[in-house]
C-alpha positions as CSV (number, residue, x, y, z in Angstrom):
1,X,-3.0,-1.1,14.4
2,X,-1.3,-4.4,14.4
3,X,0.7,-6.0,11.5
4,X,1.3,-9.7,10.8
5,X,4.3,-10.3,8.5
6,X,4.1,-13.8,7.1
7,X,7.0,-14.9,4.9
8,X,6.8,-18.2,3.0
9,X,10.3,-18.1,1.4
10,X,12.0,-21.5,2.1
11,X,15.2,-19.9,0.9
12,X,17.1,-22.1,-1.5
13,X,14.1,-24.2,-2.6
14,X,12.0,-23.1,-5.5
15,X,8.3,-24.1,-5.5
16,X,7.4,-26.8,-8.1
17,X,5.2,-24.5,-10.3
18,X,7.9,-21.8,-10.8
19,X,10.6,-22.0,-13.5
20,X,13.0,-19.1,-12.9
21,X,15.0,-17.6,-15.7
22,X,18.8,-17.3,-15.4
23,X,19.6,-14.7,-14.3
24,X,16.6,-14.0,-12.1
25,X,15.4,-11.5,-9.5
26,X,16.9,-12.3,-6.1
27,X,16.6,-9.4,-3.7
28,X,14.0,-9.6,-0.9
29,X,13.6,-6.3,1.0
30,X,16.7,-5.1,-0.8
31,X,18.9,-7.8,0.7
32,X,20.4,-10.9,-0.9
33,X,18.9,-14.0,0.8
34,X,21.8,-16.2,-0.5
35,X,24.5,-14.1,1.1
36,X,24.1,-15.9,4.4
37,X,22.5,-19.0,6.0
38,X,18.8,-19.5,5.0
39,X,17.4,-19.1,8.5
40,X,19.4,-16.0,9.2
41,X,18.5,-14.5,5.8
42,X,14.8,-15.0,6.5
43,X,15.1,-13.2,9.8
44,X,17.0,-10.4,8.2
45,X,14.3,-10.0,5.5
46,X,11.5,-10.0,8.2
47,X,13.3,-7.3,10.2
48,X,13.9,-5.1,7.2
49,X,10.2,-5.4,6.1
50,X,9.1,-4.4,9.6
51,X,11.3,-1.3,9.4
52,X,10.0,-0.5,6.0
53,X,6.4,-0.6,7.3
54,X,7.4,1.5,10.4
55,X,8.2,4.4,8.1
56,X,4.5,4.6,7.4
57,X,3.1,3.5,10.8
58,X,5.7,3.6,13.6
59,X,3.3,3.0,16.4
60,X,1.9,-0.3,15.2
61,X,2.5,-3.7,16.9
62,X,4.5,-5.9,14.6
63,X,4.7,-9.7,14.7
64,X,6.3,-11.9,12.1
65,X,6.1,-15.6,11.1
66,X,8.8,-17.2,8.9
67,X,8.0,-20.4,6.9
68,X,5.0,-21.1,9.1
69,X,2.5,-23.9,9.6
70,X,-1.2,-23.5,9.6
71,X,-1.2,-23.6,13.4
72,X,1.4,-20.8,13.5
73,X,-0.8,-18.6,11.3
74,X,-3.9,-19.3,13.4
75,X,-2.1,-18.4,16.6
76,X,-0.6,-15.2,15.1
77,X,-3.8,-13.9,13.7
78,X,-6.1,-14.7,16.6
79,X,-3.6,-13.2,19.1
80,X,-3.4,-10.0,17.1
81,X,-7.1,-9.7,16.7
82,X,-7.7,-10.3,20.4
83,X,-5.1,-7.6,21.4
84,X,-6.2,-5.2,18.7
85,X,-10.0,-5.5,19.6
86,X,-11.7,-3.1,17.1
87,X,-8.5,-1.7,15.6
88,X,-7.4,-2.5,12.1
89,X,-5.0,-5.5,11.6
90,X,-2.7,-5.8,8.5
91,X,-1.8,-9.2,7.1
92,X,1.2,-9.2,4.8
93,X,1.8,-12.5,2.9
94,X,4.9,-13.2,0.9
95,X,4.4,-16.4,-1.0
96,X,7.6,-16.5,-3.1
97,X,8.7,-19.9,-1.7
98,X,5.4,-21.8,-2.1
99,X,3.0,-22.7,-5.0
100,X,0.5,-20.3,-6.3
101,X,-2.9,-19.9,-4.6
102,X,-5.4,-22.5,-5.7
103,X,-8.8,-22.1,-7.4
104,X,-10.4,-23.3,-4.2
105,X,-9.2,-20.2,-2.4
106,X,-6.1,-21.6,-0.6
107,X,-2.7,-20.2,0.0
108,X,0.2,-22.4,1.0
109,X,2.3,-22.8,4.1
110,X,4.5,-25.7,5.3
111,X,4.5,-28.6,7.6
112,X,6.9,-28.8,10.6
113,X,9.6,-30.7,8.7
114,X,9.4,-28.7,5.4
115,X,8.6,-31.9,3.5
116,X,5.2,-30.8,2.3
117,X,3.3,-27.7,1.2
118,X,0.1,-27.4,3.3
119,X,-3.0,-25.5,2.0
120,X,-4.5,-22.7,4.2
121,X,-8.1,-21.8,3.4
122,X,-8.9,-18.1,3.0
123,X,-12.2,-19.0,4.7
124,X,-10.4,-19.8,7.9
125,X,-8.0,-16.9,7.6
126,X,-10.9,-14.5,7.4
127,X,-12.3,-15.8,10.7
128,X,-9.0,-15.7,12.5
129,X,-8.2,-12.1,11.3
130,X,-11.7,-10.7,11.8
131,X,-12.4,-7.1,10.8
132,X,-11.5,-4.4,10.1
133,X,-8.4,-5.8,8.3
134,X,-6.0,-5.2,5.4
135,X,-4.4,-7.9,3.4
136,X,-1.4,-7.7,1.2
137,X,-0.7,-10.7,-1.0
138,X,2.7,-10.7,-2.8
139,X,2.5,-13.9,-4.8
140,X,1.7,-15.1,-8.3
141,X,-2.0,-15.6,-9.2
142,X,-2.9,-13.3,-6.3
143,X,-6.0,-12.0,-8.1
144,X,-7.8,-15.3,-7.4
145,X,-7.5,-14.5,-3.7
146,X,-9.3,-11.2,-4.1
147,X,-12.0,-12.9,-6.2
148,X,-12.7,-15.7,-3.7
149,X,-12.2,-13.5,-0.7
150,X,-15.5,-11.8,-1.5
151,X,-17.2,-15.2,-2.0
152,X,-16.1,-16.5,1.4
153,X,-17.1,-13.2,3.0
154,X,-20.7,-13.8,1.8
155,X,-20.6,-17.4,3.0
156,X,-19.5,-16.3,6.5
157,X,-22.5,-13.9,6.6
158,X,-24.9,-16.6,5.6
159,X,-23.6,-19.0,8.2
160,X,-23.9,-16.2,10.8
161,X,-27.6,-15.7,9.9
162,X,-28.3,-19.4,10.0
163,X,-26.7,-19.8,13.4
164,X,-28.5,-16.7,14.7
165,X,-31.9,-18.3,14.1
166,X,-31.1,-21.4,16.1
167,X,-28.7,-20.1,18.8
168,X,-29.7,-19.6,22.5
169,X,-29.7,-15.8,22.4
170,X,-32.5,-16.0,19.8
171,X,-34.7,-18.0,22.1
172,X,-38.0,-16.7,23.5
173,X,-37.5,-13.7,25.9
174,X,-37.2,-14.4,29.6
175,X,-39.5,-12.9,32.3
176,X,-38.6,-9.3,33.3
177,X,-36.1,-8.8,36.1
178,X,-38.7,-7.6,38.5
179,X,-40.6,-10.9,38.3
180,X,-37.3,-12.7,38.9
181,X,-36.5,-10.7,42.0
182,X,-34.5,-8.1,40.1
183,X,-31.6,-10.4,39.4
184,X,-32.6,-12.2,36.2
185,X,-29.7,-13.9,34.5
186,X,-28.6,-12.5,31.1
187,X,-28.4,-14.8,28.1
188,X,-25.1,-15.2,26.3
189,X,-24.0,-12.2,24.3
190,X,-24.4,-12.5,20.5
191,X,-21.1,-12.6,18.6
192,X,-20.5,-9.6,16.3
193,X,-21.8,-9.9,12.8
194,X,-18.9,-10.6,10.4
195,X,-18.1,-7.8,8.1
196,X,-15.4,-9.3,5.9
197,X,-16.6,-7.7,2.7
198,X,-15.4,-4.3,4.0
199,X,-11.8,-5.6,4.3
200,X,-9.1,-4.0,2.1
201,X,-7.0,-6.2,-0.1
202,X,-4.0,-5.4,-2.2
203,X,-2.7,-8.1,-4.6
204,X,0.5,-8.1,-6.7
205,X,-1.1,-9.4,-9.9
206,X,-4.4,-10.6,-11.4
207,X,-5.4,-14.3,-11.5
208,X,-3.5,-16.3,-14.0
209,X,-0.5,-13.9,-13.9
210,X,3.0,-14.6,-12.6
211,X,5.3,-12.2,-10.7
212,X,8.1,-10.6,-12.8
213,X,11.5,-12.0,-12.2
214,X,13.6,-9.5,-14.1
215,X,17.2,-9.5,-12.7
216,X,17.3,-5.7,-12.6
217,X,14.5,-5.6,-10.0
218,X,13.8,-7.0,-6.5
219,X,12.0,-10.4,-6.4
220,X,9.4,-8.8,-4.1
221,X,8.7,-5.9,-6.5
222,X,5.1,-5.4,-5.3
223,X,6.2,-5.2,-1.6
224,X,9.0,-2.8,-2.6
225,X,6.5,-0.5,-4.4
226,X,4.3,-0.5,-1.3
227,X,6.9,0.1,1.4
228,X,9.9,1.8,-0.4
229,X,8.2,3.6,-3.3
230,X,10.9,6.2,-4.0
231,X,13.8,3.8,-4.1
232,X,11.8,1.3,-6.2
233,X,10.8,3.9,-8.7
234,X,14.3,5.3,-9.0
235,X,15.8,1.8,-9.7
236,X,13.1,1.1,-12.3
237,X,13.4,4.6,-13.9
238,X,17.2,4.4,-14.2
239,X,17.2,0.8,-15.6
240,X,14.3,1.5,-18.0
241,X,15.8,4.8,-19.3
242,X,19.5,3.9,-19.1
243,X,20.2,4.8,-22.8
244,X,18.5,8.2,-22.4
245,X,20.2,9.3,-19.2
246,X,23.7,10.8,-18.8
247,X,26.4,8.1,-18.4
248,X,27.1,9.0,-14.8
249,X,23.5,8.4,-13.7
250,X,23.3,4.9,-12.3
251,X,21.7,3.0,-9.4
252,X,24.7,3.7,-7.2
253,X,23.5,7.3,-7.2
254,X,20.3,6.4,-5.4
255,X,22.0,5.7,-2.1
256,X,23.8,9.0,-2.2
257,X,20.6,11.1,-2.2
258,X,20.9,13.2,0.9
259,X,18.1,13.9,3.4
260,X,15.2,11.9,4.9
261,X,11.7,11.2,3.7
262,X,10.1,13.4,6.4
263,X,12.3,16.5,5.8
264,X,10.8,18.4,2.9
265,X,13.8,20.8,2.8
266,X,16.1,17.9,1.9
267,X,16.4,16.4,-1.6
268,X,15.0,13.0,-0.6
269,X,12.2,14.7,1.3
270,X,11.3,16.9,-1.6
271,X,11.0,13.9,-3.9
272,X,8.8,12.2,-1.4
273,X,6.6,15.3,-1.1
274,X,6.2,15.6,-4.9
275,X,5.4,11.9,-5.1
276,X,2.7,12.3,-2.4
277,X,1.2,15.3,-4.2
278,X,1.1,13.6,-7.6
279,X,-0.4,10.3,-6.4
280,X,-3.0,12.2,-4.3
281,X,-3.9,14.3,-7.4
282,X,-4.1,11.2,-9.6
283,X,-6.4,9.5,-7.1
284,X,-8.6,12.6,-6.6
285,X,-9.0,13.0,-10.4
286,X,-9.9,9.4,-11.1
287,X,-11.7,7.9,-8.1
288,X,-15.3,8.6,-6.9
289,X,-15.3,11.2,-4.1
290,X,-16.6,8.8,-1.4
291,X,-13.9,6.1,-2.3
292,X,-11.2,8.8,-2.4
293,X,-12.2,9.9,1.1
294,X,-12.2,6.3,2.4
295,X,-8.9,5.3,1.0
296,X,-6.9,8.5,1.1
297,X,-8.3,10.6,3.9
298,X,-9.3,8.4,6.8
299,X,-6.2,6.4,7.8
300,X,-2.5,7.3,7.4
301,X,-1.3,3.8,6.6
302,X,-4.1,3.0,4.2
303,X,-3.5,6.3,2.4
304,X,0.2,5.5,2.1
305,X,-0.4,2.0,0.9
306,X,-2.8,3.1,-1.8
307,X,-0.6,6.0,-3.0
308,X,2.2,3.4,-3.4
309,X,-0.3,1.0,-5.0
310,X,-0.8,3.5,-7.8
311,X,2.9,3.4,-8.4
312,X,2.8,-0.4,-8.3
313,X,0.2,-0.3,-11.1
314,X,2.5,1.7,-13.3
315,X,5.7,-0.3,-12.6
316,X,4.2,-3.8,-12.6
317,X,2.1,-3.1,-15.7
318,X,5.4,-2.6,-17.6
319,X,6.1,-6.3,-16.9
320,X,2.7,-7.5,-17.9
321,X,1.3,-7.7,-14.3
322,X,-1.9,-6.1,-13.2
323,X,-2.1,-5.4,-9.5
324,X,-5.7,-5.7,-8.2
325,X,-7.4,-4.5,-5.0
326,X,-10.6,-4.5,-3.0
327,X,-12.2,-2.0,-3.2
328,X,-11.3,-2.1,-6.9
329,X,-9.8,1.0,-8.5
330,X,-9.1,1.6,-12.1
331,X,-5.6,1.4,-13.4
332,X,-3.9,4.8,-13.6
333,X,-0.6,3.6,-15.1
334,X,-1.0,5.9,-18.1
335,X,-2.2,9.0,-16.2
336,X,-0.6,12.2,-17.6
337,X,0.5,13.4,-14.1
338,X,3.2,10.6,-14.2
339,X,5.0,12.7,-16.7
340,X,5.4,15.5,-14.2
341,X,6.8,13.0,-11.7
342,X,9.3,11.7,-14.3
343,X,10.4,15.2,-15.1
344,X,11.0,16.0,-11.4
345,X,13.0,12.8,-10.9
346,X,15.0,13.4,-14.1
347,X,15.9,16.9,-13.0
348,X,16.9,15.7,-9.5
349,X,19.1,12.9,-10.8
350,X,20.8,15.1,-13.3
351,X,21.7,17.6,-10.6
352,X,22.9,14.9,-8.3
353,X,25.1,13.3,-11.0
354,X,26.6,16.7,-11.7
355,X,27.2,17.4,-8.0
356,X,28.7,13.9,-7.5
357,X,31.1,14.4,-10.5
358,X,32.1,17.9,-9.4
359,X,32.7,16.8,-5.8
360,X,35.7,14.8,-7.0
361,X,37.6,17.9,-8.3
362,X,36.1,21.0,-6.8
363,X,33.2,22.3,-4.7
364,X,29.9,21.1,-6.2
365,X,27.2,23.6,-7.1
366,X,24.2,24.0,-4.7
367,X,21.1,21.9,-5.3
368,X,18.3,23.9,-7.0
369,X,14.9,22.9,-5.6
370,X,12.3,21.5,-8.0
371,X,9.9,23.9,-9.8
372,X,7.1,21.3,-9.6
373,X,5.0,23.1,-7.1
374,X,5.5,26.6,-8.6
375,X,4.5,25.2,-12.0
376,X,1.4,23.5,-10.6
377,X,0.3,26.7,-8.8
378,X,0.7,28.6,-12.1
379,X,-1.4,25.9,-13.9
380,X,-4.1,26.4,-11.2
381,X,-3.9,30.2,-11.7
382,X,-4.4,29.8,-15.4
383,X,-7.4,27.5,-14.8
384,X,-9.0,30.2,-12.6
385,X,-8.6,32.7,-15.4
386,X,-9.8,30.6,-18.3
387,X,-12.1,27.9,-17.2
388,X,-15.9,28.1,-17.2
389,X,-17.5,27.6,-13.8
390,X,-18.7,25.2,-12.5
391,X,-18.6,22.9,-15.5
392,X,-15.0,21.9,-15.0
393,X,-12.8,20.9,-12.0
394,X,-9.2,22.0,-11.4
395,X,-7.0,18.9,-11.3
396,X,-4.3,20.8,-9.3
397,X,-6.6,21.5,-6.3
398,X,-5.0,18.7,-4.1
399,X,-1.6,20.2,-4.8
400,X,-2.7,23.7,-3.9
401,X,-3.9,22.3,-0.5
402,X,-0.6,20.4,-0.1
403,X,1.6,23.4,-0.5
404,X,-0.2,25.2,2.3
405,X,2.3,23.3,4.4
406,X,5.2,25.1,2.8
407,X,6.3,28.5,3.9
408,X,7.8,29.2,0.5
409,X,4.5,28.7,-1.4
410,X,1.9,29.3,1.4
411,X,1.2,33.0,0.6
412,X,0.5,32.4,-3.1
413,X,-1.4,29.2,-2.4
414,X,-3.7,31.0,0.1
415,X,-4.3,33.7,-2.4
416,X,-5.3,31.3,-5.2
417,X,-7.4,29.2,-2.8
418,X,-9.3,32.3,-1.7
419,X,-10.0,33.2,-5.3
420,X,-11.3,29.6,-5.8
421,X,-13.5,29.7,-2.8
422,X,-15.1,32.9,-3.9
423,X,-16.5,31.1,-6.9
424,X,-19.4,29.8,-4.7
425,X,-20.7,27.0,-2.5
426,X,-19.7,24.3,-5.1
427,X,-16.1,25.4,-4.7
428,X,-16.3,25.3,-0.9
429,X,-17.8,21.8,-1.1
430,X,-15.1,20.6,-3.4
431,X,-12.4,21.7,-1.0
432,X,-14.1,20.0,1.9
433,X,-14.2,16.7,-0.1
434,X,-10.4,17.1,-0.8
435,X,-9.0,17.8,2.6
436,X,-8.3,15.2,5.2
437,X,-11.1,14.2,7.6
438,X,-10.6,12.9,11.1
439,X,-9.2,9.4,11.2
440,X,-11.7,6.6,11.8
441,X,-12.2,3.0,10.6
442,X,-13.7,2.7,7.1
C-alpha cells in the first residue's frame, strides 16, 4: 500500500469561487495554518495528515506534495505505481486552496510561480495512478469527480480495445520456435487492460455542493471524519448539544480522555471499539452482502475508511453536504444504531466531566465501563427467544462476533453464538458472510 498526500492549500490566498463567512472554519488536521509561515504550516499539515493515516495503515509508504504542479503530480503518481506494482495506491486530494472541479472533469493545481491555477484532467490522473487505487477528494463539488471518473474509465477501456486491434502484439502469429531454430523472438508484451471502474472513490460532497465552513469545526471536516473519527464526532457532538449537556462538558475535555485507540481496556479504546462495532453493524444491516464483504472485510484500511465514511455521512449531512462514493452506498445518517452510539458517548463524557471536577478537590470515582456490549448481547438473546426463523435476521450478529475478542463477554457471546448456529445451515452461512475473510485486492 502506498499513499499520495496532495495538498492544494496556498495558505493565505482564497480561491476566486469561494466566499468565506466571518468567522469561518480554519483548522487543517487540527492545526491553525495561520499560526506560522505558510510554507511551514503546509508542511506541518502534511506531516499530521500522514500520522493520522498511519493509525489505520502504519506499514504504508507515504509521499506528499504541497501546492504542486501537474508535473509534480505525474511524477508522484507514476513513481508510487511503479514501486507498488499490483498493490493498492491511495490518492488523497485536499483542494481547499483552489477552485472547484470543473464540469469537464478537471481538478486544479498551480504553476511554478503561483500566479495561475492549472487544470489537471482526471483522465490523465487515472492513467498515472493505475489500479487498484483509492481516491479521497476533499473539495467542493467533489461529486462531479465521482460521476466523470466512471466516464473516463470507460473511455480508457475503449481506447485500449482500439489500440489492441492495431498494435504489434495483435499481428499474425510467428512460426513456431522449432522452425526458427528454437530461439524465436517474442513479440512485445501486451500492456495490462485498464480496470479503473473498480477503483474506490470517497468524495466530501455531491456535485453542486460546497464544503461547510462553520467556525466550530475544522475546515477539512471530511478528512477529519475519515482519519480522526472519534475526536471529530466528539467535537461535533458537544457543539451540537451544548445546551443539553452539563456545563462542565466542553471540547477541552476531549484531550483529557485517557488511553489509546488500540487499548480496549482504556476509555478512548472502549469508545473506538464501540464505534467500530456500531459502524460495522450499520453497514452489515444496510449493504448487500457481497458489497459488505468487499468494503468491510477484505482490506483493513478500506474497512476503516468506509466505517469513518458512514460517520461523515451523518456529520456532513447536518451541514447540507452529501458525501458520495464509488461503489455507491446509501446514506445511513438516520440509522437507529446511531442513538446507541450517542448514548455511549454521552455516558462517557458525563463520567469524565464528573471525574475531572472531582479531581480538583478529592480522589475522583473510578470509571464505569460502558454497558453497550452487555445490552447488545441481551438484545441478541431476546431475538433468539422471540423471532421466527429464518424469516428475520438479527441485527446484533456483527456485535456478537466482535465481543468474542473480549474476555469479559466471550463466554456469553460463545453461548449465544452456539445457540444461533444450531438454528441450521442458513445461520452458519450468515455467520460466514459476516466474519472477516483473508485480505486480498477487491
